[in-house]
N, C-alpha and C positions, 0 to 999 in steps of 0.2 A: 521233493527230496524226502527219503524215508525218516521217520523220526531217530531211530537208532543210529544212523549215518550222521544226522544234523547234532545228536547228544555227543557222539565220539569228537567231532570237531570241537562244539562248545566246551566241553569239560576237559579236553586233551587227554582222553582215555582211549584205550581199545576197543574196538567193536565188542568183544566180549563183556568188557566191563560195562559198556552202554546198555546192552542189553540188560544186564543184571540190576543196573539203576532203574530201567523202564519197568523191569517186572516187580522190583520192590516198591514201585510207587514214588519214587524219588523225583521224577520228571513231571513238571506242571506246563500244560501249553495253553496260554492265554488264561492263566490262574486256575485251570481244571487239571487235576492228576489224571495222565493218558498211561495206560498200561498195553497199549497196542504198538508194538515195535515196528511194523510196516505202515504206520499212518504217514500219509503224505502231508508235510507241513509247508507252508507258504513262508516266503523270504521274510514277510513283516511279522511273522509269528512271535509272540513272547514267549521265549522259552526260559525256564528256571530249573535248574539241576542242583539238588541239594546231595553233595557227595558223601556227607555225613546225616543220614536221615534222623539218627537219633538226636542230633544237636537241637538245642530250643534255640540258640541264637546262631543264626546265619552270619557267615563272615564273606569277605571277597574271595578269599581261599576256597571255599567248599560252596559257593553260589555263583553260577556263571549266568550272566544275561546274552542273550545271543548279539545284538547289535553293540554293546560295550565290547566285548570280546572280539567282535570282527573289526572294530575300529583300532583297539589296541594292538592288533598283530597285522594288518593290512597295511600300515605304514610303513613297513620294512619289506614288503612282499618281492616289490619289482627291483629295488636297489639291491636286494641281498640274494637273489637267485643265483645260483652258481651256474657255471659253463655247463651245455649239454655237450655230450662227446659222441652221442649217436641216437637217433630218433626214429621211430616208424610208427605205425597205428597199433602196434602190440607191445613196444617197449621202449623205454627211455633210459638212458646211461648218463649219468651226471658226474661231473669232478667235484666232489665234496671237500670243502675247506675243513681244516681243524676247528674245534669250537663249535660245530653245527651239529645237534641232535638230529638222529635220523627220523624218529617218529614221534609223536605223542605218548605220553604215559601218565601215569598217577602222579608222580612229582615232578613232572616237566612244566615250567612255567614260562617257557621263552618259545618262540616260533621255531617249528620243525623243518627239515627239509621235506617231508611227506607234505606238509602242509603248504609249503612255498608252491610245490608241484601242483598241488590242487588249485591254489588260488591263481595260478598262470595258466590253468586250463591243460595241463600236461597229462594229469591222470585223473581220474574220477574218484571220489571217496567212496563209492558204493563197490568198486572193486575189490575182490577178495582181500582180506588183511590190509585194505587201502593201499593195494600195490606193493607193499613192503616184502620183497622176496628174502632179503638178507640186509645185514646192519653192519655198519661201521661205528667203532666206537667214537665218542665225543672227540677225543684227542688225535684219533687218526683221519688223515685225508686221503683223497683219490677216488679212483673208479667204484661207482655203487649203481646197481641196477634195480629199476621198478617195472612191474609189469601194469601194462595199461588195459588188459582185459582178463576175464577168470580163466580163459583157456590158455593164454601165456602165462599166467601166473600158476597154473597147474604144471604145465610143462617145464617151466624154470625150476619149480622144487622138486620135480622127478630127477631133472638135470644133477641137482645139487645133491640129492639122495644116492644117485648112482655115480656120482664123481666124474662126471661129464662137463662141468663147469670148471674151467682151469683159470685159476686166480694165481697172481704174481705179486708179492709185496717187496718193497725195499725196507730194510729195517738195519739201523745202526746198533751194534751191541757192545757191551762192556766186555774188554778182555779180548783173549785171542782162542778160537776154537781150535780142538785137535785136530780135526778133518776137514778137508776143501769141501767134502760133500757128507751131510749126515742126516739121520732121521731121528726124530723124537715122537715115540710112540708110547702115550702114557695118558690114561684116562683122567678127565677133568670134572671136578665137581665144586659147587659152592664151598667156600671156607667155612668152617665151623666157628672159627674164633672172630672173623670179619665178614659179614654178609654182604660187603661192598666188594671184596676179593673172591678170586677163584684159586683153585690149586690142584695139584695132581693128587689124585685120590684113587686108591683101589676100587671104591664104591661109584667112583664118577662113570660118565659116558665116555664112550671111544672117542679119542682125538690122535689125529697123526699130523706132523708137519714136516716136509722135507725142506732141506736147506742146502744152499751152496753158497760158498765164500766168493765175494766179489771183489775186495779191496782189504788187505790187512793194515793196520795203524799200530803205533807203539802200544796204545793201550785199549784200542777198539776194534771192532770188525765190521765191514759193511757185507750184509748178506743179502741173497734173495731168498724168500721164503714162499714155499708152496703148501698150503694148508688143503689137506684132503678130506678134513671134516670143518664143519661150522660151528664149533663151540665160543661162547662168549669169552673173549680175552686169550683166547688159544694161543697165539704168537707170543704174547708177552708172558702167560704161564709158563710155556714151554722154555723159553729161554732162561727165564728165572730160576727153573727148576734144575737147569744144568749150571747154573752159575753165572749166566751172561745176562743179565737184565737188560731191557732196552733202555738206551740211553732217554732221559728226561720222564721216565717212567718211575716217579716216587712210590707209588702204591705197589711196585712190585720189586723194590729194593734198588734203585738206582741211587747210587752215592757218589757219582762222578761229579765234576764241576758243572756239568750240563743240569744238574737235577735242580739246581735254583736258577739258572739263566735261561733254559728252553720252557716256555711256558706250555708245553705239548709234548706227546710222545715222537721218538724220531722212528715213527712206522707211517708208512704210506703205500696205500693200494695202486700200483703201478699199472697193471693191466689185468684184462678180464678177456677171455677167449671162450667161445661156444658155438654151436650149430644152431641158426636160427629156429625157433620151434615150429615155424609155418613154412618159411621158405627153404629150409634146410642148408643155407647158406652161411659161411663162416663169418663170424663177426668179431672183430678183435678191437676192443677199446684201450685206450693207454693214456696215461697221465703224467706228465713231466714233474719233477720234484717242485714244491712248492719254495719261495726264496728264503724262508726262515730255516729250512732243512739244509739247503745248499750252501747257505752261510757257514754253517758247521764245519764244513770240508776247510775252508779257509784257516780256521784255528787248528784242524789236525794236521795240515800239510805244514 
């Protein structure tokens, strides 16, 4: 396996970050600094990664040893692998539960969905971006797609850019909306006051979401959301910006009784539809509401 791929797995960072670590001399293989990113390494190689190269005292947080990391994470991989909704040699579509992070990152210290799929042999880590085409927030459940080859990865990215990937979300929002069908067309940028949040901003990137009302309750509205772009927290930000925060979403202003009783956002990726990049056949993947979201209806009715 290539060194940059292995470092990405060990340190839980992106491929780009792994390349930076290798080039900066922060990676040792069998005790020697190696800067060749394409080096093939054996499974039993001793690999040390210093995330903070300037630190004189290396800790468990910024040093990763291949075998220990593998043991810590593989104890979960089989039992925690979510159900597969669709799979062939080019794509795998997964039913992600809430609470599971999509892919490794600099601050991620738990097993991610992408790593589970790699461990299970569903995707190859050397695939472009580790096969990650799009992401779901940690607190969002449902349909998510991964590419198995570089060819399908490029095709799926093009579909998203051309708005040929049709996504449907179910979302329970605070209050009653004015129209049965409406669009929020408002650019989104990272919030300047709180870096965890995103917000509507004239300086942001284009963001468009269509909404249909499914059911109205006394103080809440069940909606279908059809995002036309793929900005981080897009549906959550758009609903909050018009005064209808997602139930359970304290980050974006939910103050309902569910804010403290529902340990996730009431947001579910219900369906994904697209034309297969190789066969050109229509693929439709659907995910039922998880029980914790279904149970909310019993309180509303």
